[in-house]
SEZA-326273 format. One record per residue: residue in one letter; x, y negated, z of N, C-alpha, C in turn. Coordinates in pm, whole numbers, padded with zeros to 5 digits, always signed. Atoms other than C-alpha are relative to their C-alpha. Layout:
AXYZXYZXYZ/...
REM end
This chain:
M+00064-00023-00110+23507-20169+07570+00068-00066+00114/S-00065+00074-00108+23570-20384+07879+00045+00100+00119/H-00054-00077-00129+23780-20258+08189-00115+00014+00096/K+00116-00011-00100+23474-20311+08408-00102+00111-00050/I+00090-00118+00051+23262-20088+08190+00054+00133+00020/K-00085-00122+00012+23533-19825+08180+00003+00045+00163/L-00014-00032-00150+23559-19847+08575-00127+00040+00051/I+00137-00054-00031+23178-19820+08606-00015+00149-00047/G+00018-00129+00062+23158-19526+08381+00094+00092+00069/L-00091-00100-00068+23455-19351+08557-00052+00029+00137/T+00062-00023-00139+23303-19412+08896-00111+00079+00007/L+00116-00068+00017+22964-19287+08806+00017+00147-00035/T-00039-00154+00031+23101-18970+08646+00068+00079+00128/L-00048-00069-00117+23312-18885+08942-00092+00025+00116/I+00105-00023-00077+23017-18938+09162-00099+00109-00024/L+00102-00103+00050+22770-18737+08978+00068+00145+00003/V-00061-00124+00001+23012-18462+08934+00027+00066+00128/L-00010-00030-00134+23092-18452+09297-00135+00043+00072/D+00125-00020-00056+22741-18488+09410-00081+00116-00042/Q+00070-00094+00073+22573-18250+09165+00067+00140+00009/G-00089-00121-00017+22858-18000+09198-00014+00057+00143/T+00017-00068-00142+22835-17974+09579-00150+00054+00027/K+00138-00046-00040+22462-17941+09567-00021+00132-00066/I+00015-00133+00068+22481-17651+09316+00059+00094+00069/I-00063-00094-00086+22719-17477+09532-00076+00036+00124/V+00088-00021-00118+22515-17527+09835-00138+00089-00036/D+00125-00065+00039+22200-17416+09648+00024+00149-00037/R-00009-00141+00063+22353-17091+09506+00081+00071+00107/T-00091-00080-00105+22571-16992+09825-00065+00001+00149/I+00046+00002-00131+22380-17092+10140-00154+00013-00023/P+00147-00012+00006+22018-16972+10177-00063-00126+00069/L+00074+00121-00068+21770-17250+10260-00033+00024+00144/H+00010+00011-00140+21755-17347+10624+00103+00086+00061/H-00107-00063-00065+22062-17143+10696+00127-00099+00012/S-00108+00108-00042+22382-17317+10844+00129+00093-00006/I-00127-00088+00003+22756-17209+10819+00075-00112+00095/P-00062+00076-00083+22941-17356+11133+00130-00039-00074/V-00127+00058+00046+23243-17581+11047+00082-00037+00115/I-00070+00050-00140+23336-17758+11369-00108+00020+00096/D+00094-00035-00120+23153-17622+11676-00032-00123+00070/N+00051+00118-00065+22935-17877+11846+00012-00129-00069/L+00006+00123+00093+22981-18133+11556-00045+00009-00140/F+00027+00022+00150+22932-18027+11202-00018+00143-00050/N+00032-00115+00081+22765-17752+11000-00023-00031-00136/L+00042+00024+00125+22695-17708+10632-00142+00078+00016/T+00141-00039-00033+22313-17665+10645-00074-00015-00132/H+00084+00017+00128+22093-17605+10341-00140-00041+00035/I+00155+00035+00000+21776-17806+10348-00029-00083-00110/R+00077+00076+00108+21531-17987+10115-00065-00110+00060/N+00077+00121-00045+21421-18345+10187-00093-00034-00105/T+00105+00034+00088+21096-18417+10023-00023-00158+00014/G+00022+00132-00036+21093-18780+10165+00125-00091-00067/A-00114+00091+00026+21336-19079+10138+00099+00025+00115/A-00104-00017-00084+21633-19134+10358-00057+00017+00149/F+00047-00042-00138+21593-18964+10700-00142+00058-00005/G+00126-00059+00004+21279-18792+10584-00118-00098-00004/I+00099+00091+00004+21090-19105+10556-00096+00042-00124/L+00099-00034+00091+20760-19036+10355-00020+00137-00025/A+00003-00140+00030+20807-18657+10383-00145+00060+00028/G+00144-00056-00033+20464-18606+10527-00109-00061-00088/R+00105+00060+00089+20281-18798+10247-00028+00095-00100/S+00044-00093+00102+20100-18631+09974+00108-00010-00118/G-00100-00011+00101+20324-18508+09673-00010-00133-00110/W-00013+00093+00109+20211-18764+09412+00006-00131+00055/V-00021+00121-00055+20207-19059+09622+00152-00025+00042/R-00148+00005-00025+20554-18985+09762+00079-00014-00110/S-00072-00003+00113+20683-18896+09422-00001-00128-00082/S+00016+00135+00083+20545-19208+09251+00088-00101+00064/F-00068+00112-00068+20683-19438+09524+00157+00020-00008/L-00159-00024+00003+21032-19282+09534+00051-00027-00133/L-00062+00026+00133+21067-19283+09161-00009-00134-00049/F+00006+00132+00026+20941-19633+09128+00100-00076+00071/F-00105+00081-00090+21171-19767+09418+00138+00043-00056/S-00124-00024+00056+21470-19578+09263+00025-00056-00123/I-00018+00072+00134+21418-19709+08919+00014-00163+00013/V-00010+00138-00018+21363-20069+09048+00139-00032+00065/A-00124+00025-00062+21675-20046+09281+00123+00017-00101/M-00110-00015+00102+21897-19900+09008+00004-00111-00107/G+00005+00117+00081+21783-20184+08774+00058-00116+00056/F-00057+00123-00069+21870-20449+09034+00141+00026+00006/I-00152-00013-00007+22223-20289+09077+00060-00021-00137/I-00059+00019+00142+22272-20279+08709+00000-00159-00041/V-00023+00156+00014+22194-20657+08691+00099-00070+00062/L-00100+00047-00080+22416-20730+08960+00142+00043-00078/L-00118-00042+00056+22694-20523+08794+00026-00073-00128/R-00022+00076+00150+22634-20710+08435+00048-00157+00052/R-00032+00131-00044+22671-21034+08634+00142-00036+00047/L-00124-00010-00053+22999-20948+08795+00105-00035-00101/P-00113+00023+00097+23317-21094+08639+00087+00129+00000/E-00097-00111+00029+23582-20864+08520+00101+00015+00127/N-00096-00031-00115+23807-20944+08824-00053+00036+00123/E+00046-00053-00132+23568-20833+09096-00013+00149-00012/K-00005-00149+00000+23686-20479+09092-00045+00070+00120/T+00057-00065-00130+23611-20388+09466-00156+00002-00005/L+00153+00026-00010+23251-20527+09420-00058+00097-00112/T+00042-00095+00109+23227-20325+09093-00012+00135+00044/I-00002-00142-00051+23326-20011+09259-00109+00021+00124/A+00094-00014-00104+23104-20077+09562-00147+00020-00051/L+00138-00018+00068+22788-20120+09347+00001+00127-00074/S-00005-00108+00064+22891-19840+09138-00022+00109+00079/F+00024-00096-00092+22893-19614+09449-00165+00011+00021/I+00152+00006-00036+22536-19729+09534-00089+00058-00122/L+00073-00032+00112+22428-19681+09172+00009+00150-00031/G-00020-00138+00040+22587-19338+09135-00075+00103+00115/G+00072-00080-00098+22435-19211+09459-00148+00006-00024/A+00143+00019+00034+22092-19338+09366-00032+00101-00130/I+00015-00089+00129+22129-19151+09028-00002+00136+00050/G-00007-00138-00049+22237-18824+09201-00125+00032+00068/N+00114-00043-00072+21951-18836+09439-00128+00005-00098/L+00105+00001+00087+21701-18924+09159+00015+00123-00096/L-00020-00145+00086+21836-18620+08940-00066+00117+00086/D+00066-00101-00088+21737-18404+09231-00136-00006+00007/R+00137+00023+00012+21401-18550+09249-00077+00033-00132/L+00062-00025+00125+21336-18508+08891+00016+00152-00036/L-00010-00132+00017+21480-18155+08881-00058+00088+00094/Y+00066-00089-00097+21341-18009+09209-00106-00057+00066/G+00108+00052-00077+21107-18246+09332+00028-00044+00159/E-00037+00036-00145+21316-18303+09653+00148+00000-00012/V-00145+00035-00003+21675-18381+09737+00070+00118+00079/I-00072-00092-00081+21925-18120+09857+00099-00073+00075/D-00091+00054-00091+22097-18203+10171+00066+00104+00068/F-00069-00110-00053+22363-18014+10346+00109-00042+00120/L-00086+00047-00090+22596-18234+10559-00077-00007+00147/D+00076-00012-00131+22469-18164+10932+00101-00030+00112/F-00074+00044-00129+22638-18364+11207-00078+00003+00115/Y+00077-00025-00114+22537-18302+11558+00078-00003+00132/W-00077-00013-00122+22622-18317+11926-00107+00054+00098/S+00093-00082-00091+22456-18064+12159-00125+00024-00084/R+00138-00039+00075+22084-18052+12045-00026-00121-00087/Y+00050+00128+00080+22093-18414+11877+00073+00010-00146/H-00039+00001+00141+22140-18384+11507-00031-00137-00082/W+00021+00112+00079+22190-18684+11282-00077+00074-00115/P+00071-00088+00119+21951-18611+10975+00104+00012-00100/A-00093-00047+00097+22128-18411+10727-00003-00095-00132/F-00013+00087+00117+22256-18597+10413+00093+00080-00112/N-00079-00056+00107+22460-18534+10101+00099-00105-00063/A-00113+00083+00049+22753-18666+09882-00073-00129-00040/A+00075+00128+00040+22505-18927+09716-00033-00093+00106/D+00025+00085-00107+22397-19050+10044+00116-00066+00055/S-00119+00035-00067+22748-19080+10166+00059-00114-00099/F-00047+00109+00078+22844-19292+09843-00087-00123+00002/I+00082+00113-00002+22542-19509+09874+00024-00082+00132/T-00028+00069-00127+22622-19581+10248+00144-00077+00002/V-00125+00054+00014+22994-19648+10175-00007-00132-00105/G+00022+00108+00102+22887-19868+09874-00080-00130+00072/V+00066+00118-00084+22649-20078+10093+00095-00068+00103/F-00084+00049-00096+22903-20128+10361+00128-00083-00074/L-00111+00060+00076+23186-20212+10104-00058-00138-00068/T+00069+00135+00051+22927-20461+09936+00012-00103+00093/L-00001+00090-00102+22872-20634+10257+00120-00063+00041/F-00138+00035-00020+23237-20653+10321+00057-00093-00098/C-00048+00085+00116+23309-20813+09985-00081-00137+00004/L+00076+00130+00000+23026-21061+10025+00050-00080+00131/I-00053+00071-00109+23145-21161+10373+00126-00066-00034/Q-00117+00054+00032+23490-21203+10251+00003-00114-00105/S+00029+00094+00117+23368-21417+09944-00012-00139+00075/K+00037+00127-00069+23282-21686+10209-00105-00078-00078/D+00092+00084+00044+23117-21972+10035-00022+00021-00161/K-00003-00018+00136+23174-21838+09672-00094+00117-00026/D+00084-00093+00038+22918-21658+09481+00085+00099-00096/P-00079-00089+00086+23095-21336+09340-00067+00022-00130/F+00094-00029+00141+22800-21300+09073+00006-00123-00089/A-00001+00118+00106+22857-21661+08935+00091+00018-00115/A-00088-00024+00108+23007-21679+08596+00147-00056+00010/E-00150+00044-00012+23307-21904+08683+00048+00021+00136/H-00081-00040-00109+23561-21818+08931+00124-00090+00004/
REM end
């Protein structure tokens, strides 16, 4: 088994354990729509359910339209990430981790949609009355993975990191 496959497997396992573990803890210990203040005027743990996509997009659509679109989009996006990961050479470790972050986060949220029909969110950052949309560990990994991927692509200058020869 290649080092790249082991790195992807380890990264996905850690992300899924952290994501699903935190969601299980929140689901079992914080009643829905309740908050636990952590840092006054900045951060709460708040148990909510997101029936839509990022930031609640599509939350108002009918169940089957929303579910079908989100499942289809998730599967296509994960397939695209897997293709990119397969094309990466062994020496592209940072980009491998970045794409694995995105894939792991997508799998974590897809698991929620399949298990509950919605995603458990609980990280609630705010200032005064202005709240950033609540999110979870999977969302965090996706965001970090996207920024790390962009950083790697910018750093690669004119080289294609997905090309076979380096």
